Each structure stands twice: as C-alpha cells, then as structure tokens.
VOGU-3710 file (C-alpha; in Angstrom, 3 decimals, decimal comma):
1> mrlvlfdidg> -8,545/-17,687/-18,526  -8,446/-13,562/-17,691  -6,528/-10,758/-19,977  -3,499/-9,841/-18,337  -1,989/-6,998/-19,571  1,366/-5,938/-19,702  2,653/-2,284/-20,247  6,459/-2,611/-20,911  8,664/0,802/-20,876  8,642/1,428/-16,706
11> tlvpgassea> 6,860/-2,518/-16,540  8,631/-5,213/-18,434  11,039/-2,483/-19,028  13,135/-0,210/-16,786  14,900/2,277/-16,862  15,717/4,166/-21,108  12,431/2,941/-23,227  12,137/0,533/-25,695  12,058/2,611/-28,674  15,160/4,809/-27,019
21> rfarylwdqg> 17,199/2,031/-26,649  16,215/0,449/-30,378  17,191/4,972/-31,579  20,053/3,880/-30,068  20,226/0,337/-31,883  19,363/2,204/-35,140  22,178/4,612/-34,417  24,936/1,807/-33,539  24,143/0,463/-37,199  24,104/2,898/-39,155
31> algmrqllaf> 20,722/3,545/-39,759  20,394/6,889/-38,853  21,328/9,291/-41,020  20,989/13,263/-41,675  17,441/12,259/-43,430  16,174/10,579/-40,797  18,085/13,478/-37,865  16,571/16,539/-40,109  12,794/15,376/-39,998  13,447/14,311/-36,174
41> awfclryfpr> 14,250/17,778/-35,969  11,456/19,361/-38,214  8,780/17,130/-36,180  9,617/19,108/-33,088  9,350/22,514/-34,243  6,129/21,958/-36,798  4,308/19,827/-33,701  5,383/21,320/-31,205  2,192/23,948/-30,691  -0,323/20,279/-31,333
51> ygrhvmqknk> 2,129/18,168/-28,450  3,356/20,478/-26,538  5,532/18,149/-23,888  3,911/15,318/-25,749  6,061/15,801/-28,189  8,892/13,589/-28,078  6,582/10,979/-27,605  4,385/11,457/-31,245  7,352/12,002/-33,124  8,690/8,923/-34,581
61> aylsghtkae> 9,922/10,864/-37,497  12,964/9,365/-36,920  12,170/6,272/-39,097  11,724/8,554/-41,929  12,866/6,037/-45,578  13,491/3,293/-44,211  10,463/0,514/-45,510  8,407/-1,506/-42,867  10,167/-4,887/-43,653  14,026/-3,295/-42,327
71> iaalardfva> 12,497/-2,024/-39,137  10,851/-5,041/-38,230  13,983/-6,946/-38,993  15,933/-4,967/-37,322  13,611/-5,140/-34,337  13,965/-8,017/-34,311  17,826/-8,558/-33,704  16,961/-5,330/-31,313  15,071/-7,495/-29,011  17,692/-10,796/-29,263
81> trlsyalytp> 20,232/-8,865/-28,493  19,644/-5,835/-26,711  16,363/-5,798/-25,160  16,003/-9,113/-23,473  19,397/-7,993/-21,483  16,584/-5,082/-19,851  13,659/-7,405/-18,405  12,728/-7,036/-15,482  12,945/-10,092/-13,572  9,872/-9,930/-11,160
91> alerlrahqa> 7,839/-8,670/-13,628  9,214/-11,186/-16,048  8,388/-13,254/-13,125  4,863/-12,562/-12,898  4,399/-12,709/-17,075  5,446/-16,573/-17,010  3,220/-17,616/-13,907  0,012/-15,939/-16,222  0,826/-17,809/-18,844  1,634/-21,148/-16,617
101> agdrvallsg> -1,573/-20,776/-15,401  -3,610/-20,430/-18,510  -4,302/-16,419/-19,032  -4,136/-14,705/-21,764  -1,205/-12,205/-22,016  -1,203/-9,178/-24,361  1,436/-6,684/-24,650  -0,380/-3,377/-24,389  2,237/0,260/-24,730  2,667/3,002/-26,959
111> tpqfiadala> 5,523/2,267/-27,689  6,191/1,479/-31,392  4,051/-1,772/-32,571  6,926/-3,124/-34,688  9,419/-3,178/-30,994  6,032/-4,710/-28,660  4,698/-7,476/-31,989  9,412/-8,362/-31,466  9,123/-8,432/-27,857  5,621/-10,381/-27,980
121> esldvthsha> 7,335/-13,042/-30,096  10,365/-13,264/-27,939  8,116/-14,257/-24,933  6,034/-16,187/-26,865  2,781/-13,773/-26,173  0,230/-13,994/-28,944  -1,307/-10,341/-29,259  -0,179/-6,827/-28,048  -1,346/-3,433/-29,204  1,282/-0,349/-29,178
131> slcatrgnvy> 1,449/2,741/-31,471  1,080/2,355/-35,425  3,174/4,769/-36,675  2,629/6,304/-40,052  3,979/4,980/-43,697  3,630/5,701/-47,386  2,882/2,209/-49,250  5,459/0,134/-47,559  7,930/3,236/-45,999  8,041/4,771/-42,616
141> tgapplrhpy> 7,364/8,906/-43,092  7,852/11,395/-40,468  3,569/12,337/-39,502  2,680/11,279/-35,904  2,011/8,294/-35,293  -1,955/6,879/-36,653  -2,192/5,377/-33,076  -0,427/6,054/-30,138  -2,223/4,290/-26,429  -1,251/6,551/-23,986
151> gptkidaara> -2,761/7,558/-20,800  -7,372/7,697/-21,089  -6,221/6,017/-24,909  -5,531/3,087/-23,456  -9,210/1,817/-22,670  -9,808/1,870/-25,540  -6,824/-0,559/-27,409  -7,875/-2,704/-23,957  -11,096/-3,059/-24,949  -10,407/-3,693/-28,740
161> laretglsld> -7,095/-6,476/-27,015  -10,681/-8,342/-24,823  -12,556/-7,919/-28,113  -9,557/-9,718/-30,091  -9,081/-12,411/-27,228  -13,413/-12,743/-26,302  -12,446/-12,102/-22,643  -14,319/-9,664/-20,199  -12,353/-6,740/-19,098  -14,043/-5,980/-16,453
171> ravafgdsit> -11,856/-9,613/-15,154  -8,362/-8,426/-16,022  -5,495/-7,638/-14,722  -3,166/-4,894/-15,863  0,635/-4,129/-15,212  1,883/-0,676/-15,231  4,399/1,845/-14,141  3,356/5,386/-14,188  0,192/7,267/-12,950  -0,956/7,437/-16,512
181> dahlfravee> -2,161/3,676/-16,067  -4,345/4,754/-13,255  -7,073/5,207/-15,942  -6,800/1,616/-16,781  -6,341/0,508/-13,398  -9,822/1,356/-12,538  -11,542/-0,193/-15,586  -9,990/-3,982/-14,752  -10,551/-6,372/-11,853  -6,692/-6,739/-10,821
191> avavqpdkrl> -4,445/-3,291/-10,926  -0,198/-4,099/-10,361  1,726/-0,938/-10,049  5,280/-2,463/-11,153  8,147/0,051/-9,630  5,863/2,680/-9,360  6,053/6,226/-10,232  5,040/8,989/-7,134  1,819/9,265/-7,721  0,714/5,708/-8,873
201> seaadgagwe> 2,714/4,470/-5,681  0,133/6,911/-3,584  -2,471/6,051/-5,493  -2,416/2,539/-5,105  -1,843/3,576/-1,261  -5,201/4,770/-1,480  -6,828/1,976/-4,110  -5,359/-0,830/-2,539  -3,883/-2,047/-5,897  -0,532/-4,583/-5,390
211> vlldrmtapg> 2,920/-2,755/-5,702  5,343/-5,002/-6,968  8,801/-3,192/-6,281  12,149/-5,143/-6,151  14,115/-3,074/-3,561  17,097/-5,054/-3,828  18,155/-4,795/-7,789  18,617/-1,041/-9,060  17,289/-0,371/-12,637  19,121/-1,585/-15,765
221> thdhqdlsr> 21,327/-4,011/-13,560  19,004/-6,965/-14,240  20,586/-10,063/-15,262  19,849/-11,403/-18,931  17,095/-13,106/-18,999  16,249/-16,990/-20,607  13,065/-15,639/-22,779  12,617/-19,277/-23,605  9,626/-21,138/-21,825
//
C-alpha cells in the first residue's frame, strides 16, 4: 500500500479552478451579496503589498458572513451538480486504479478545505488536506487563510498526510499539473505530471517523470463522470 497524492485544480479539474467555479455557483445561488463583494475588494487593496501577484490565491473574503455549515452544504451541492461534470477522465481513471490496488489516496490542494472535503467524499477518498479559511466562531471572516498548501508548503502538507496515514512519503506517488508541484515531486518515489504547464513539462523531461496527457480531449469538454465505485 502506498500513499497517492492528487492535486485538484489543473489535475483532477481542468480549466477554471474549483474555487473559481464555486464562487460562480455562489453567485448563481444568490449567496454573494454586497458584503462579500466589498470584503473581497478590500482584501485585494489591503493585502496586495504583502502577497503581490498571489493576492487572489489568498483572498477568501467572498465567504465573509457565511457560517461553516452553510458553506459546507453549498460545497456538497456544488460538487454533486457541477464539479463532478468537470473531472478530467484520465486522472480520474488513475485515481480509481490506485483505489482498486489498495493504495491510500489523498487530495492535496490549495483549494478551500470544504471543497476538497466534498470532492473527497464524492470520490470515496478518506483523506484531504487543503486551505483552511479564517473564521470567528463558526462564521467566515475576510482574513487571510490559516493554511494554504502551495509550492514548497505542499511538502509539509504531504508529510502531515504521511503521518496521518502511517505511510512513507518516500514511497508515495504524486499527481500535479504545475511547476509549483515540482517541489513535491522531488520528495516522492513516483511523480505524474497531468496536462503539465510548459515549465513542469520541461522539468518532467529532465527528471523522467511520467506525463499524463490526453490530446484528443480539450480541457473543459469532458463527459460527466460516475463518481460511484
């Protein structure tokens, strides 16, 4: 049994990120009002000096005022009605193959934890490690996330998952799509670049990492996947 780490955005979900899709879903549901929009804009102004070009990745202020229970319920419906239609077939097939082989699959992503949890539940995946959005009590605030696995910090998250599962990171498999995943790729036994960006594709060539690429299907045009096992 090995630990198998799957990135979400760009790996399991091609095209627009799962969080961007969720924000659109909230808008369609009438769950984004003036309070959330103003909080989102203020975050950009306030935290740009700290985060620079990464400020949008850190901005979770669109959740302001919503309870954790509300967002969790909305995330489950979002995954069931929308995100399940966006999964990348070759990556999903590999995930299912690892499950069938008895490996321990985990989702490791910078997307919010409530999205990762809902997707993990739908895929019968027992472990997920993603961004923790700031709350006060049970209500989301406009503060930066408490945890945001990205780039080198994904290695820390992967180590946490290894401890949680009791499996070795040295023997793990990692799936990712971005050059920022290369930090994690170098820490595991087997790496798979899924529809990689240019820099990761070049790194994969040099390191001998597997590249998973479906040239016959454009991102965002995949058929709906049956999430049941």
